[in-house]
Backbone and ligand atoms as CSV (ligand in chain L), in Angstrom:
chain,resi,resn,atom,element,x,y,z
A,1,MET,N,N,20.179,37.515,-18.820
A,1,MET,CA,C,20.874,36.246,-18.547
A,1,MET,C,C,19.878,35.122,-18.267
A,2,ILE,N,N,18.941,35.379,-17.376
A,2,ILE,CA,C,17.919,34.368,-17.053
A,2,ILE,C,C,17.079,34.062,-18.297
A,3,ARG,N,N,16.777,35.100,-19.055
A,3,ARG,CA,C,15.946,34.905,-20.245
A,3,ARG,C,C,16.662,33.998,-21.266
A,4,ILE,N,N,17.956,34.211,-21.437
A,4,ILE,CA,C,18.730,33.380,-22.375
A,4,ILE,C,C,18.717,31.924,-21.922
A,5,PHE,N,N,18.889,31.712,-20.630
A,5,PHE,CA,C,18.897,30.347,-20.088
A,5,PHE,C,C,17.540,29.676,-20.359
A,6,ALA,N,N,16.462,30.404,-20.089
A,6,ALA,CA,C,15.125,29.832,-20.261
A,6,ALA,C,C,14.886,29.422,-21.713
A,7,SER,N,N,15.300,30.252,-22.663
A,7,SER,CA,C,15.033,29.895,-24.055
A,7,SER,C,C,15.894,28.714,-24.492
A,8,SER,N,N,17.098,28.585,-23.926
A,8,SER,CA,C,17.930,27.420,-24.256
A,8,SER,C,C,17.252,26.139,-23.784
A,9,VAL,N,N,16.691,26.185,-22.589
A,9,VAL,CA,C,16.007,25.003,-22.051
A,9,VAL,C,C,14.825,24.635,-22.937
A,10,MET,N,N,14.096,25.657,-23.402
A,10,MET,CA,C,12.944,25.375,-24.251
A,10,MET,C,C,13.381,24.747,-25.578
A,11,LEU,N,N,14.494,25.220,-26.142
A,11,LEU,CA,C,15.003,24.640,-27.385
A,11,LEU,C,C,15.389,23.181,-27.178
A,12,LEU,N,N,16.041,22.880,-26.053
A,12,LEU,CA,C,16.423,21.504,-25.760
A,12,LEU,C,C,15.188,20.614,-25.639
A,13,ALA,N,N,14.164,21.125,-24.973
A,13,ALA,CA,C,12.933,20.358,-24.797
A,13,ALA,C,C,12.295,20.058,-26.149
A,14,ALA,N,N,12.307,21.048,-27.033
A,14,ALA,CA,C,11.701,20.856,-28.349
A,14,ALA,C,C,12.477,19.811,-29.145
A,15,ALA,N,N,13.809,19.836,-29.039
A,15,ALA,CA,C,14.632,18.898,-29.798
A,15,ALA,C,C,14.446,17.470,-29.286
A,16,ALA,N,N,14.190,17.316,-27.992
A,16,ALA,CA,C,14.080,15.986,-27.404
A,16,ALA,C,C,12.701,15.361,-27.645
A,17,THR,N,N,11.717,16.181,-28.005
A,17,THR,CA,C,10.366,15.664,-28.220
A,17,THR,C,C,10.243,15.136,-29.651
A,18,PRO,N,N,9.948,13.850,-29.828
A,18,PRO,CA,C,9.801,13.342,-31.186
A,18,PRO,C,C,8.581,13.949,-31.871
A,19,LEU,N,N,8.588,13.953,-33.186
A,19,LEU,CA,C,7.406,14.417,-33.907
A,19,LEU,C,C,6.226,13.596,-33.416
A,20,LEU,N,N,5.094,14.238,-33.291
A,20,LEU,CA,C,3.927,13.560,-32.733
A,20,LEU,C,C,3.577,12.312,-33.548
A,21,ALA,N,N,3.714,11.166,-32.900
A,21,ALA,CA,C,3.352,9.918,-33.569
A,21,ALA,C,C,1.838,9.768,-33.518
A,22,GLU,N,N,1.282,9.353,-34.637
A,22,GLU,CA,C,-0.157,9.188,-34.720
A,22,GLU,C,C,-0.482,7.692,-34.629
A,23,GLU,N,N,-1.672,7.408,-34.164
A,23,GLU,CA,C,-2.094,6.013,-34.083
A,23,GLU,C,C,-3.205,5.776,-35.109
A,24,HIS,N,N,-3.037,4.734,-35.914
A,24,HIS,CA,C,-4.030,4.372,-36.923
A,24,HIS,C,C,-4.607,3.013,-36.562
A,25,VAL,N,N,-5.837,2.760,-36.975
A,25,VAL,CA,C,-6.464,1.474,-36.668
A,25,VAL,C,C,-6.806,0.753,-37.966
A,26,VAL,N,N,-6.388,-0.490,-38.053
A,26,VAL,CA,C,-6.771,-1.349,-39.180
A,26,VAL,C,C,-7.540,-2.521,-38.593
A,27,THR,N,N,-8.765,-2.724,-39.076
A,27,THR,CA,C,-9.543,-3.856,-38.576
A,27,THR,C,C,-9.471,-5.013,-39.561
A,28,GLN,N,N,-9.614,-6.190,-39.014
A,28,GLN,CA,C,-9.716,-7.400,-39.825
A,28,GLN,C,C,-11.110,-7.949,-39.581
A,29,LYS,N,N,-11.928,-7.871,-40.633
A,29,LYS,CA,C,-13.304,-8.345,-40.516
A,29,LYS,C,C,-13.733,-8.918,-41.863
A,30,GLY,N,N,-14.422,-10.053,-41.840
A,30,GLY,CA,C,-14.826,-10.703,-43.086
A,30,GLY,C,C,-13.612,-11.102,-43.902
A,31,GLN,N,N,-12.525,-11.416,-43.220
A,31,GLN,CA,C,-11.262,-11.790,-43.854
A,31,GLN,C,C,-10.780,-10.718,-44.823
A,32,LYS,N,N,-10.895,-9.472,-44.382
A,32,LYS,CA,C,-10.390,-8.325,-45.145
A,32,LYS,C,C,-9.777,-7.326,-44.184
A,33,PHE,N,N,-8.757,-6.606,-44.679
A,33,PHE,CA,C,-8.217,-5.484,-43.923
A,33,PHE,C,C,-9.014,-4.239,-44.285
A,34,THR,N,N,-9.408,-3.467,-43.289
A,34,THR,CA,C,-10.077,-2.186,-43.533
A,34,THR,C,C,-9.392,-1.103,-42.717
A,35,PRO,N,N,-8.844,-0.041,-43.378
A,35,PRO,CA,C,-8.771,0.122,-44.845
A,35,PRO,C,C,-7.759,-0.845,-45.454
A,36,ALA,N,N,-7.785,-0.963,-46.798
A,36,ALA,CA,C,-6.853,-1.855,-47.489
A,36,ALA,C,C,-5.582,-1.128,-47.892
A,37,THR,N,N,-5.635,0.199,-47.860
A,37,THR,CA,C,-4.420,0.997,-48.062
A,37,THR,C,C,-4.411,2.088,-47.010
A,38,LEU,N,N,-3.221,2.407,-46.539
A,38,LEU,CA,C,-3.100,3.338,-45.432
A,38,LEU,C,C,-1.841,4.175,-45.615
A,39,ASN,N,N,-1.951,5.489,-45.406
A,39,ASN,CA,C,-0.786,6.369,-45.435
A,39,ASN,C,C,-0.454,6.780,-44.016
A,40,VAL,N,N,0.786,6.551,-43.624
A,40,VAL,CA,C,1.216,6.942,-42.279
A,40,VAL,C,C,2.533,7.702,-42.380
A,41,LYS,N,N,2.908,8.343,-41.286
A,41,LYS,CA,C,4.189,9.034,-41.205
A,41,LYS,C,C,5.199,8.140,-40.469
A,42,VAL,N,N,6.469,8.362,-40.746
A,42,VAL,CA,C,7.523,7.617,-40.058
A,42,VAL,C,C,7.326,7.758,-38.548
A,43,GLY,N,N,7.319,6.661,-37.838
A,43,GLY,CA,C,7.144,6.672,-36.388
A,43,GLY,C,C,5.709,6.450,-35.940
A,44,ASP,N,N,4.779,6.477,-36.890
A,44,ASP,CA,C,3.380,6.245,-36.520
A,44,ASP,C,C,3.156,4.783,-36.113
A,45,GLU,N,N,2.039,4.578,-35.408
A,45,GLU,CA,C,1.689,3.234,-34.968
A,45,GLU,C,C,0.389,2.793,-35.632
A,46,VAL,N,N,0.325,1.519,-35.951
A,46,VAL,CA,C,-0.909,0.953,-36.485
A,46,VAL,C,C,-1.378,-0.126,-35.520
A,47,VAL,N,N,-2.625,0.000,-35.086
A,47,VAL,CA,C,-3.213,-1.018,-34.215
A,47,VAL,C,C,-4.002,-1.981,-35.093
A,48,PHE,N,N,-3.601,-3.234,-35.091
A,48,PHE,CA,C,-4.309,-4.263,-35.845
A,48,PHE,C,C,-5.351,-4.896,-34.926
A,49,VAL,N,N,-6.610,-4.762,-35.306
A,49,VAL,CA,C,-7.710,-5.280,-34.483
A,49,VAL,C,C,-8.336,-6.480,-35.196
A,50,ASN,N,N,-8.405,-7.593,-34.512
A,50,ASN,CA,C,-9.099,-8.743,-35.084
A,50,ASN,C,C,-10.567,-8.684,-34.678
A,51,ASP,N,N,-11.403,-8.225,-35.620
A,51,ASP,CA,C,-12.841,-8.102,-35.393
A,51,ASP,C,C,-13.589,-9.277,-36.001
A,52,ASP,N,N,-12.852,-10.326,-36.321
A,52,ASP,CA,C,-13.459,-11.495,-36.953
A,52,ASP,C,C,-13.767,-12.558,-35.900
A,53,THR,N,N,-14.393,-13.649,-36.342
A,53,THR,CA,C,-14.706,-14.733,-35.413
A,53,THR,C,C,-13.590,-15.772,-35.386
A,54,GLY,N,N,-12.641,-15.648,-36.333
A,54,GLY,CA,C,-11.534,-16.602,-36.382
A,54,GLY,C,C,-10.192,-15.927,-36.188
A,55,THR,N,N,-9.172,-16.748,-36.008
A,55,THR,CA,C,-7.807,-16.264,-35.786
A,55,THR,C,C,-7.185,-15.754,-37.086
A,56,HIS,N,N,-6.401,-14.663,-36.982
A,56,HIS,CA,C,-5.606,-14.167,-38.101
A,56,HIS,C,C,-4.142,-14.206,-37.711
A,57,ASN,N,N,-3.281,-14.074,-38.720
A,57,ASN,CA,C,-1.834,-14.006,-38.462
A,57,ASN,C,C,-1.226,-12.951,-39.381
A,58,VAL,N,N,-1.267,-11.710,-38.908
A,58,VAL,CA,C,-0.772,-10.573,-39.689
A,58,VAL,C,C,0.758,-10.602,-39.714
A,59,PHE,N,N,1.314,-10.414,-40.895
A,59,PHE,CA,C,2.777,-10.363,-40.993
A,59,PHE,C,C,3.186,-9.523,-42.192
A,60,SER,N,N,4.457,-9.130,-42.195
A,60,SER,CA,C,5.036,-8.455,-43.346
A,60,SER,C,C,6.474,-8.901,-43.508
A,61,GLU,N,N,6.851,-9.181,-44.751
A,61,GLU,CA,C,8.241,-9.535,-45.044
A,61,GLU,C,C,8.948,-8.361,-45.691
A,62,SER,N,N,8.303,-7.193,-45.672
A,62,SER,CA,C,8.893,-6.006,-46.270
A,62,SER,C,C,10.181,-5.626,-45.546
A,63,PRO,N,N,11.253,-5.336,-46.310
A,63,PRO,CA,C,12.511,-4.922,-45.665
A,63,PRO,C,C,12.350,-3.635,-44.854
A,64,VAL,N,N,11.352,-2.831,-45.196
A,64,VAL,CA,C,11.118,-1.569,-44.493
A,64,VAL,C,C,10.562,-1.819,-43.089
A,65,ASN,N,N,9.752,-2.846,-42.956
A,65,ASN,CA,C,9.193,-3.179,-41.642
A,65,ASN,C,C,8.757,-4.637,-41.644
A,66,ASN,N,N,9.629,-5.473,-41.104
A,66,ASN,CA,C,9.439,-6.910,-41.100
A,66,ASN,C,C,8.861,-7.309,-39.734
A,67,PHE,N,N,7.641,-7.857,-39.719
A,67,PHE,CA,C,7.067,-8.260,-38.436
A,67,PHE,C,C,6.117,-9.432,-38.618
A,68,ASP,N,N,5.812,-10.100,-37.519
A,68,ASP,CA,C,4.887,-11.228,-37.534
A,68,ASP,C,C,4.119,-11.207,-36.216
A,69,LEU,N,N,2.816,-10.957,-36.292
A,69,LEU,CA,C,2.011,-10.878,-35.066
A,69,LEU,C,C,1.611,-12.263,-34.561
A,70,LYS,N,N,1.964,-13.291,-35.315
A,70,LYS,CA,C,1.626,-14.680,-34.954
A,70,LYS,C,C,0.099,-14.809,-34.833
A,71,ALA,N,N,-0.356,-15.882,-34.200
A,71,ALA,CA,C,-1.792,-16.131,-34.104
A,71,ALA,C,C,-2.466,-15.028,-33.283
A,72,GLN,N,N,-3.383,-14.312,-33.926
A,72,GLN,CA,C,-4.077,-13.217,-33.245
A,72,GLN,C,C,-5.557,-13.601,-33.112
A,73,ARG,N,N,-5.963,-13.840,-31.890
A,73,ARG,CA,C,-7.325,-14.325,-31.639
A,73,ARG,C,C,-8.368,-13.230,-31.834
A,74,PRO,N,N,-9.615,-13.616,-32.072
A,74,PRO,CA,C,-10.689,-12.622,-32.205
A,74,PRO,C,C,-10.724,-11.701,-30.987
A,75,GLY,N,N,-10.922,-10.416,-31.233
A,75,GLY,CA,C,-11.016,-9.442,-30.152
A,75,GLY,C,C,-9.668,-8.875,-29.730
A,76,THR,N,N,-8.591,-9.377,-30.316
A,76,THR,CA,C,-7.247,-8.921,-29.916
A,76,THR,C,C,-6.846,-7.669,-30.692
A,77,ARG,N,N,-6.138,-6.766,-29.997
A,77,ARG,CA,C,-5.569,-5.558,-30.612
A,77,ARG,C,C,-4.061,-5.619,-30.447
A,78,THR,N,N,-3.331,-5.442,-31.541
A,78,THR,CA,C,-1.870,-5.485,-31.473
A,78,THR,C,C,-1.298,-4.284,-32.207
A,79,LYS,N,N,-0.351,-3.605,-31.537
A,79,LYS,CA,C,0.211,-2.364,-32.065
A,79,LYS,C,C,1.534,-2.632,-32.777
A,80,VAL,N,N,1.712,-2.013,-33.948
A,80,VAL,CA,C,2.966,-2.124,-34.696
A,80,VAL,C,C,3.451,-0.712,-35.033
A,81,THR,N,N,4.723,-0.429,-34.767
A,81,THR,CA,C,5.310,0.867,-35.107
A,81,THR,C,C,5.969,0.764,-36.481
A,82,PHE,N,N,5.846,1.841,-37.274
A,82,PHE,CA,C,6.453,1.888,-38.603
A,82,PHE,C,C,7.592,2.908,-38.582
A,83,PRO,N,N,8.831,2.444,-38.327
A,83,PRO,CA,C,9.956,3.350,-38.091
A,83,PRO,C,C,10.674,3.844,-39.336
A,84,MET,N,N,10.406,3.246,-40.502
A,84,MET,CA,C,11.137,3.642,-41.707
A,84,MET,C,C,10.200,3.962,-42.851
A,85,ALA,N,N,10.645,4.879,-43.736
A,85,ALA,CA,C,9.837,5.262,-44.895
A,85,ALA,C,C,9.887,4.171,-45.954
A,86,GLY,N,N,8.773,4.038,-46.670
A,86,GLY,CA,C,8.697,3.064,-47.756
A,86,GLY,C,C,7.332,2.421,-47.810
A,87,SER,N,N,7.197,1.450,-48.700
A,87,SER,CA,C,5.935,0.755,-48.860
A,87,SER,C,C,6.008,-0.587,-48.154
A,88,VAL,N,N,5.011,-0.864,-47.318
A,88,VAL,CA,C,5.006,-2.103,-46.535
A,88,VAL,C,C,3.795,-2.939,-46.953
A,89,GLU,N,N,4.074,-4.115,-47.491
A,89,GLU,CA,C,3.010,-5.041,-47.872
A,89,GLU,C,C,2.693,-5.926,-46.669
A,90,VAL,N,N,1.418,-5.902,-46.252
A,90,VAL,CA,C,1.004,-6.669,-45.076
A,90,VAL,C,C,0.025,-7.751,-45.525
A,91,ARG,N,N,0.202,-8.956,-45.002
A,91,ARG,CA,C,-0.670,-10.064,-45.381
A,91,ARG,C,C,-1.080,-10.855,-44.147
A,92,CYS,N,N,-1.949,-11.831,-44.358
A,92,CYS,CA,C,-2.314,-12.762,-43.297
A,92,CYS,C,C,-1.845,-14.151,-43.721
A,93,ALA,N,N,-1.117,-14.814,-42.833
A,93,ALA,CA,C,-0.551,-16.130,-43.157
A,93,ALA,C,C,-1.635,-17.201,-43.270
A,94,ILE,N,N,-2.802,-16.934,-42.678
A,94,ILE,CA,C,-3.874,-17.932,-42.692
A,94,ILE,C,C,-4.789,-17.735,-43.904
A,95,HIS,N,N,-4.988,-16.481,-44.299
A,95,HIS,CA,C,-5.889,-16.157,-45.408
A,95,HIS,C,C,-5.101,-15.402,-46.486
A,96,PRO,N,N,-4.614,-16.113,-47.504
A,96,PRO,CA,C,-3.748,-15.500,-48.524
A,96,PRO,C,C,-4.424,-14.352,-49.293
A,97,SER,N,N,-5.751,-14.289,-49.270
A,97,SER,CA,C,-6.429,-13.222,-50.016
A,97,SER,C,C,-6.374,-11.876,-49.283
A,98,MET,N,N,-6.022,-11.908,-48.007
A,98,MET,CA,C,-5.989,-10.653,-47.233
A,98,MET,C,C,-4.732,-9.870,-47.566
A,99,HIS,N,N,-4.925,-8.581,-47.866
A,99,HIS,CA,C,-3.809,-7.767,-48.317
A,99,HIS,C,C,-3.983,-6.320,-47.902
A,100,LEU,N,N,-2.906,-5.736,-47.405
A,100,LEU,CA,C,-2.915,-4.338,-46.987
A,100,LEU,C,C,-1.588,-3.706,-47.396
A,101,THR,N,N,-1.651,-2.481,-47.929
A,101,THR,CA,C,-0.436,-1.745,-48.239
A,101,THR,C,C,-0.357,-0.527,-47.321
A,102,VAL,N,N,0.738,-0.425,-46.586
A,102,VAL,CA,C,0.961,0.745,-45.750
A,102,VAL,C,C,2.088,1.568,-46.373
A,103,SER,N,N,1.772,2.811,-46.756
A,103,SER,CA,C,2.780,3.713,-47.304
A,103,SER,C,C,3.279,4.608,-46.174
A,104,VAL,N,N,4.565,4.494,-45.889
A,104,VAL,CA,C,5.152,5.242,-44.776
A,104,VAL,C,C,6.003,6.374,-45.348
A,105,ARG,N,N,5.714,7.613,-44.947
A,105,ARG,CA,C,6.465,8.768,-45.462
A,105,ARG,C,C,7.030,9.603,-44.342
L,1,CU,CU,CU,-6.492,-13.996,-41.654
């Protein structure tokens, strides 16, 4: 009886724990995203680091993950969660040449 109860509790604990979310880092340096393509899992987080001397404005208009980090000063780190599967095109509003594709699976 006690053994059955214990295993039920363990099953509940396992069900309540989300799949391990991973953290990825994308740097902005020399007005480029590094890496320029990234594969992540649903629920993973990407930390956008501004390693440049000027301000960036990372954003995405992708229906899969629509976000705008607004003005991000040099030295700033900002975390974005990717909750849905699909391809997310990420750009910088200040530097149109900056481009990153995040594939979420
Ligand atoms: Cu920029």
